[in-house]
C-alpha positions as CSV (number, residue, x, y, z in Angstrom):
1,M,80.7,45.9,-8.6
2,S,82.8,47.8,-11.1
3,N,83.9,46.0,-14.2
4,T,87.5,47.3,-13.6
5,L,87.9,45.1,-10.5
6,T,89.4,41.8,-11.5
7,T,90.4,40.4,-8.1
8,L,89.0,40.6,-4.6
9,D,92.2,42.3,-3.4
10,R,91.4,45.4,-5.5
11,F,88.1,46.1,-3.6
12,P,88.4,49.2,-1.3
13,Q,89.3,48.2,2.2
14,S,86.8,50.6,3.6
15,D,83.9,48.6,2.0
16,V,84.1,45.8,4.6
17,R,80.6,44.4,4.2
18,L,80.8,44.1,0.4
19,R,84.2,42.5,0.6
20,R,83.1,39.9,3.2
21,A,80.0,39.0,1.1
22,L,82.1,38.4,-2.0
23,Q,84.5,36.3,0.0
24,N,81.7,34.1,1.3
25,L,80.3,33.7,-2.2
26,E,83.8,32.8,-3.4
27,V,84.1,30.1,-0.8
28,K,80.7,28.5,-1.4
29,I,80.9,28.5,-5.2
30,G,84.5,27.4,-5.1
31,A,83.6,24.4,-3.1
32,L,81.1,23.4,-5.9
33,G,83.1,23.9,-9.0
34,G,85.9,26.5,-9.1
35,L,85.8,30.3,-8.9
36,G,87.5,33.0,-10.9
37,I,87.2,36.8,-10.9
38,T,87.3,38.5,-14.3
39,A,86.6,41.9,-15.7
40,G,83.2,40.7,-16.8
41,G,82.2,39.7,-13.2
42,I,82.3,36.3,-11.6
43,S,83.4,33.5,-13.9
44,V,83.0,29.8,-12.9
45,V,84.7,26.8,-14.4
46,A,81.9,24.7,-15.8
47,Q,82.0,21.7,-13.5
48,S,78.8,19.9,-12.4
49,P,76.7,21.0,-10.6
50,L,77.7,24.5,-12.0
51,F,77.1,26.0,-15.4
52,V,78.1,29.2,-17.1
53,N,76.3,31.1,-19.8
54,G,76.2,34.6,-21.2
55,S,74.1,35.8,-18.3
56,G,76.5,34.7,-15.6
57,V,77.0,31.7,-13.3
58,G,74.4,29.2,-12.4
59,L,73.9,26.2,-10.1
60,H,71.8,23.4,-11.3
61,Y,70.7,19.9,-10.1
62,G,69.1,18.2,-13.1
63,A,66.1,20.4,-13.9
64,G,66.1,21.8,-10.3
65,L,67.5,25.1,-8.9
66,S,69.4,27.7,-11.0
67,V,71.2,30.7,-9.6
68,V,72.2,33.4,-12.1
69,A,74.3,36.5,-11.2
70,G,72.0,39.3,-10.1
71,A,68.9,37.2,-9.6
72,L,67.6,33.9,-8.2
73,T,65.2,31.7,-10.3
74,A,63.7,28.2,-10.0
75,T,63.0,26.0,-13.0
76,A,60.6,23.1,-12.5
77,G,60.9,19.8,-14.3
78,T,58.6,19.2,-17.2
79,T,58.2,15.4,-17.1
80,L,58.1,12.7,-14.4
81,A,61.1,10.9,-16.2
82,G,63.1,14.1,-16.0
83,L,63.3,13.9,-12.2
84,T,66.7,12.6,-10.9
85,D,65.1,10.2,-8.4
86,V,62.8,8.6,-10.9
87,L,63.7,5.8,-13.3
88,I,61.1,5.0,-16.0
89,S,61.4,2.0,-18.3
90,S,58.8,1.3,-21.0
91,P,55.7,2.2,-18.9
92,T,52.4,0.4,-19.6
93,N,48.8,1.0,-18.7
94,G,48.0,0.3,-15.1
95,Q,51.6,0.5,-13.7
96,V,52.4,2.3,-10.5
97,L,55.5,4.0,-9.1
98,T,57.4,1.7,-6.6
99,Y,60.4,2.8,-4.6
100,N,63.6,0.7,-5.1
101,T,65.8,1.1,-2.0
102,V,68.8,-0.4,-3.8
103,A,68.8,2.0,-6.7
104,M,67.3,4.7,-4.5
105,K,64.8,5.6,-7.2
106,W,61.1,5.4,-8.0
107,E,60.5,2.9,-10.7
108,N,57.5,1.9,-12.8
109,A,56.1,-1.6,-12.0
110,T,52.9,-3.6,-12.5
111,P,51.1,-4.0,-9.1
112,T,50.5,-7.5,-7.8
113,S,46.8,-8.8,-7.9
114,G,44.9,-9.2,-4.6
115,S,43.3,-12.4,-3.3
116,T,39.9,-13.2,-4.7
117,T,39.0,-16.2,-2.4
118,L,39.3,-16.8,1.4
119,A,41.5,-19.8,0.8
120,S,44.1,-17.8,-1.1
121,L,44.8,-15.6,1.9
122,T,48.2,-16.4,3.4
123,D,46.9,-16.5,7.0
124,V,44.0,-18.9,6.2
125,L,44.2,-22.7,6.0
126,L,41.0,-24.4,4.8
127,S,40.6,-28.2,4.7
128,S,37.4,-29.7,3.2
129,P,34.9,-27.1,4.6
130,T,31.3,-28.3,5.4
131,N,28.0,-26.5,6.1
132,G,27.9,-24.8,9.5
133,Q,31.6,-24.6,10.1
134,V,33.3,-21.4,11.4
135,L,36.8,-19.9,11.2
136,T,38.9,-20.6,14.3
137,Y,42.3,-19.2,14.9
138,N,45.1,-21.7,15.5
139,T,48.0,-20.1,17.4
140,G,50.2,-23.2,16.7
141,V,50.3,-22.5,13.0
142,G,49.4,-18.9,13.1
143,K,46.4,-19.3,10.7
144,W,42.7,-19.2,10.6
145,E,41.3,-22.8,10.1
146,N,37.8,-24.1,9.4
147,A,36.2,-26.1,12.3
148,T,32.9,-27.3,13.5
149,P,31.7,-25.1,16.5
150,A,31.0,-26.8,19.8
151,S,27.4,-27.5,20.5
152,G,25.4,-24.8,22.4
153,G,22.9,-25.3,25.2
154,G,23.0,-24.7,28.9
155,T,21.2,-25.3,32.1
156,V,18.7,-23.0,33.9
157,T,20.6,-21.7,36.9
158,A,18.0,-19.4,38.5
159,V,14.2,-18.7,38.2
160,T,12.4,-16.0,40.1
161,G,8.7,-15.1,40.2
162,T,6.8,-11.8,40.7
163,S,3.5,-12.0,42.6
164,P,1.2,-13.7,42.0
165,V,3.7,-16.0,40.3
166,I,5.9,-18.0,42.8
167,S,9.1,-19.9,42.1
168,S,10.2,-22.6,44.5
169,G,12.4,-25.7,44.7
170,S,16.0,-25.8,43.5
171,S,17.3,-23.1,41.2
172,T,18.0,-25.5,38.4
173,T,14.7,-27.4,38.5
174,P,12.2,-24.9,40.0
175,A,8.5,-25.4,40.7
176,I,6.3,-22.6,39.3
177,S,3.0,-21.9,41.0
178,L,0.4,-19.1,41.2
179,A,0.2,-17.6,44.6
180,G,0.2,-20.8,46.5
181,L,-1.6,-23.1,44.0
182,T,-0.1,-26.5,43.7
183,G,-0.9,-29.5,41.5
184,L,-3.1,-29.4,38.5
185,G,-6.4,-28.8,40.3
186,T,-9.7,-30.5,39.4
187,A,-11.2,-30.7,35.9
188,S,-13.5,-27.8,35.1
189,Y,-12.4,-25.9,38.2
190,L,-11.4,-22.2,38.0
191,V,-8.6,-20.2,39.6
192,A,-10.0,-17.6,41.9
193,M,-8.8,-15.3,44.7
194,N,-9.4,-17.0,48.1
195,A,-11.9,-15.6,50.6
196,G,-9.2,-13.6,52.5
197,G,-7.8,-12.0,49.4
198,T,-4.3,-13.3,50.2
199,G,-3.8,-15.9,47.4
200,W,-5.3,-18.0,44.7
201,T,-7.2,-21.3,44.9
202,Y,-9.0,-23.8,42.7
203,V,-12.8,-23.5,43.0
204,N,-15.9,-25.1,41.6
205,P,-17.5,-22.3,39.5
206,T,-21.0,-23.3,40.9
207,S,-19.8,-22.4,44.4
208,V,-18.6,-18.9,43.7
209,G,-21.5,-16.5,44.4
210,N,-23.9,-17.8,41.7
211,V,-21.3,-17.4,39.0
212,G,-23.0,-17.5,35.5
213,T,-26.5,-16.5,36.8
214,V,-28.2,-13.2,35.9
215,T,-28.7,-11.1,39.0
216,S,-30.4,-8.1,37.5
217,V,-32.0,-7.1,34.3
218,T,-33.7,-3.8,33.4
219,G,-35.4,-2.6,30.3
220,T,-35.9,0.7,28.5
221,A,-39.2,1.2,26.6
222,P,-40.4,-0.4,24.5
223,I,-38.5,-3.3,26.2
224,N,-40.1,-4.4,29.5
225,V,-38.6,-6.7,32.2
226,A,-40.8,-8.4,34.7
227,T,-41.2,-11.5,37.0
228,G,-38.2,-11.3,39.2
229,T,-34.6,-10.0,38.7
230,S,-32.8,-13.4,38.6
231,T,-35.2,-15.0,36.1
232,P,-36.7,-12.1,34.2
233,V,-39.2,-12.1,31.5
234,V,-38.4,-9.8,28.7
235,S,-41.1,-8.4,26.4
236,I,-41.7,-5.6,23.9
237,G,-44.2,-3.0,25.0
238,G,-46.3,-5.6,26.9
239,L,-46.1,-8.4,24.2
240,T,-46.1,-11.9,25.7
241,G,-45.6,-15.3,24.1
242,L,-44.5,-15.9,20.6
243,G,-47.6,-14.6,18.9
244,T,-49.1,-16.2,15.9
245,A,-47.4,-17.5,12.7
246,N,-47.1,-14.8,10.0
247,Y,-48.3,-12.1,12.4
248,V,-46.3,-8.9,12.8
249,V,-45.5,-6.6,15.7
250,A,-47.3,-3.2,15.5
251,M,-48.2,-0.3,17.7
252,N,-51.7,-0.7,19.2
253,A,-54.6,1.6,18.3
254,G,-54.1,3.8,21.4
255,G,-50.3,4.3,20.7
256,T,-49.5,3.0,24.2
257,G,-47.8,-0.2,23.4
258,W,-47.1,-3.0,21.0
259,T,-49.2,-6.0,19.9
260,Y,-49.3,-8.9,17.5
261,V,-51.5,-8.3,14.5
262,N,-52.5,-10.0,11.3
263,P,-51.1,-8.0,8.4
264,S,-54.3,-8.4,6.5
265,S,-56.1,-6.2,9.1
266,F,-54.2,-3.1,8.0
267,G,-56.2,-0.7,5.8
268,G,-58.9,-3.2,4.7
269,G,-56.5,-6.1,4.7
270,G,-54.1,-7.4,2.2
271,S,-50.6,-8.7,2.0
272,I,-47.7,-6.3,1.4
273,A,-46.1,-9.1,-0.7
274,S,-48.8,-8.8,-3.4
275,Y,-47.3,-8.3,-6.9
276,G,-47.6,-9.6,-10.4
277,Q,-46.4,-9.2,-14.0
278,M,-47.4,-10.0,-17.6
279,Y,-45.4,-9.6,-20.8
280,V,-45.2,-10.4,-24.5
281,N,-42.0,-10.8,-26.7
282,N,-42.1,-10.7,-30.5
283,G,-45.8,-10.3,-30.4
284,S,-48.2,-10.0,-33.4
285,T,-51.3,-8.6,-31.8
286,T,-52.6,-5.7,-34.0
287,M,-55.1,-3.2,-32.6
288,T,-57.5,-1.4,-34.9
289,I,-57.8,2.4,-34.2
290,S,-61.2,3.7,-35.3
291,V,-60.8,7.2,-33.8
292,T,-57.6,9.2,-33.7
293,G,-56.3,9.5,-30.1
294,T,-58.9,7.0,-28.7
295,Y,-57.3,4.2,-26.5
296,V,-58.3,0.6,-27.0
297,R,-57.3,-2.2,-24.7
298,V,-54.6,-4.7,-26.0
299,S,-56.8,-7.7,-26.7
300,G,-54.4,-10.5,-25.9
301,G,-51.2,-12.3,-26.6
302,M,-49.7,-11.7,-23.1
303,T,-48.0,-14.2,-20.8
304,A,-48.0,-14.4,-17.0
305,G,-44.8,-13.5,-15.3
306,T,-44.0,-13.8,-11.5
307,L,-47.2,-13.6,-9.5
308,S,-47.9,-13.3,-5.7
309,G,-51.5,-12.5,-4.8
310,V,-52.1,-10.8,-8.1
311,T,-54.1,-12.8,-10.6
312,F,-53.4,-13.0,-14.4
313,Q,-56.5,-13.5,-16.6
314,N,-57.7,-13.5,-20.2
315,A,-54.1,-13.4,-21.6
316,R,-54.2,-9.6,-21.1
317,E,-55.1,-8.5,-17.5
318,L,-53.8,-8.4,-13.9
319,V,-56.3,-8.5,-11.0
320,V,-55.2,-7.1,-7.6
321,P,-56.2,-9.0,-4.5
322,N,-56.3,-6.3,-1.8
323,T,-57.3,-2.7,-1.3
324,G,-54.2,-0.5,-1.0
325,K,-51.7,1.5,-2.9
326,Y,-49.8,0.0,-5.8
327,F,-46.8,0.9,-7.9
328,I,-47.5,0.2,-11.6
329,Q,-44.9,0.3,-14.4
330,W,-45.3,-0.5,-18.1
331,N,-43.5,-0.3,-21.4
332,M,-44.3,-1.3,-25.0
333,S,-42.6,-1.4,-28.4
334,L,-45.2,-0.4,-31.1
335,S,-45.1,-0.3,-34.9
336,C,-47.3,0.9,-37.7
337,A,-47.5,-0.1,-41.4
338,T,-47.2,3.6,-42.3
339,A,-44.1,5.7,-41.5
340,G,-44.8,8.9,-39.5
341,A,-47.5,7.4,-37.3
342,Q,-47.7,8.6,-33.7
343,P,-48.4,5.5,-31.6
344,A,-49.1,6.1,-27.9
345,G,-49.7,3.9,-24.8
346,T,-51.0,3.9,-21.2
347,I,-52.8,1.5,-18.8
348,M,-56.5,0.8,-18.3
349,L,-58.2,0.5,-14.9
350,N,-61.4,-1.5,-15.1
351,G,-61.7,-0.7,-18.9
352,T,-60.9,3.1,-18.6
353,A,-57.7,4.5,-20.0
354,N,-55.6,6.4,-17.4
355,T,-54.4,9.6,-19.0
356,T,-51.9,10.6,-16.3
357,C,-49.2,8.1,-17.3
358,T,-49.5,8.1,-21.1
359,A,-46.5,8.1,-23.5
360,Q,-46.3,8.8,-27.2
361,S,-43.7,8.3,-29.9
362,S,-43.3,8.6,-33.7
363,T,-42.4,5.8,-36.2
364,A,-39.7,7.1,-38.5
365,F,-40.1,4.0,-40.7
366,S,-42.9,1.7,-41.5
367,N,-43.1,-1.6,-39.5
368,T,-40.3,-0.4,-37.1
369,G,-40.7,-0.6,-33.4
370,S,-41.1,2.6,-31.4
371,Q,-40.7,2.6,-27.6
372,V,-43.2,4.1,-25.1
373,S,-43.3,3.6,-21.3
374,G,-44.7,5.0,-18.1
375,S,-45.2,4.5,-14.3
376,I,-47.7,5.6,-11.7
377,I,-48.9,4.9,-8.1
378,L,-52.6,4.3,-7.7
379,S,-55.0,3.5,-4.9
380,L,-56.8,0.4,-5.9
381,S,-59.6,-1.8,-4.5
382,A,-59.6,-5.5,-4.3
383,S,-60.5,-7.1,-7.7
384,D,-59.6,-4.1,-9.7
385,V,-58.4,-5.0,-13.2
386,I,-55.3,-3.5,-14.8
387,A,-54.5,-3.8,-18.6
388,L,-52.5,-2.2,-21.4
389,A,-54.0,0.2,-24.0
390,V,-52.8,1.8,-27.3
391,T,-53.9,4.5,-29.7
392,N,-52.6,6.5,-32.7
393,D,-52.4,10.2,-32.1
394,G,-51.5,10.9,-35.8
395,G,-54.4,9.1,-37.6
396,T,-56.3,5.8,-37.7
397,Q,-53.6,3.5,-38.8
398,S,-53.6,0.2,-36.9
399,I,-51.0,-0.3,-34.1
400,K,-49.1,-3.6,-33.7
401,V,-47.7,-4.6,-30.3
402,L,-44.3,-6.1,-30.7
403,N,-43.1,-6.3,-27.1
404,A,-44.8,-5.2,-23.9
405,S,-44.5,-5.6,-20.1
406,L,-46.8,-4.6,-17.2
407,S,-45.7,-4.9,-13.5
408,I,-47.7,-4.2,-10.4
409,L,-46.5,-4.1,-6.7
410,Q,-48.5,-3.3,-3.6
411,I,-46.7,-0.8,-1.4
412,G,-49.3,0.0,1.2
């Protein structure tokens, strides 16, 4: 558009499209606020919703749409209160926007609080509620009310049975039976299938094929079964009767069966339960050592412990009652008046020191106990005597027995 054109009439008639476009713009803008054509372009009388500035003419609605000559721009509002359909008045924390249909605006308002109890609901009417009541809707008042529920219960209307259970009689008071059984039967009787296999009946257990009686018993070696199948006699490898008190069951000499035997008849006799013990606590028996390394029997001061078959004698010895193998265990606490001594211990069998179970120690201080102990399995004869013995492997200083124990157990 040339700046020399001041009215629409001065546009060339040949430029029909441009002329019509300007005429349409003239009509639309004129309807809003007034239109004039000047040498500087389009001029508009500043009437709302129009505005004029140095850049041209514009159309505004609050902080909404602006149209400027030569371009179209949109300017967004910068605050909620700046919107034309919002009315904010002294907002506070927690308020929300609520639409006011009278003012046709969104306004700030404090939301109403919800109900915190069932009774405060507008469609609920409670009256002195009690335990077990339920809510029931009353259409007459249009509210939920508390009420006591009607009692439950009911009547059996039908009972059926699947074989062998049978249901008969009326449907409300049926009679239940087991495949034809009626009544309570007889005391101690059993329920069993009848002879034809078609139902059940009460029977005396003594009349049903010898119920409760053994019909067949077999045995696998060394268990034998003899003297009939219904009343068998069971034995072990030919053993009969109850045997003799304190006897044991053992394989016979030929290895063909079992027999009752007196345990004293094994290996020269003797009881497997033979055992015994002797001991001394805080003793004061002192043994004189004449030759370095030579054992001498502890002379006394011992006390009998638990004994079975084994005999305690002379306050120092145990005597075995039977020939057999024995497990022997001993221990002693020995001291010497001189530091650095080398006390040693062992057992004596019939006065002779056994050198296969010796033990030696060393006294770091004078008159201080030094521990020695040992164990051995020996074959002994009846009346053999077992005792404790000590020596000094480091000299001839005397050895004092502070504590000691000797135990013996027959194992074969």
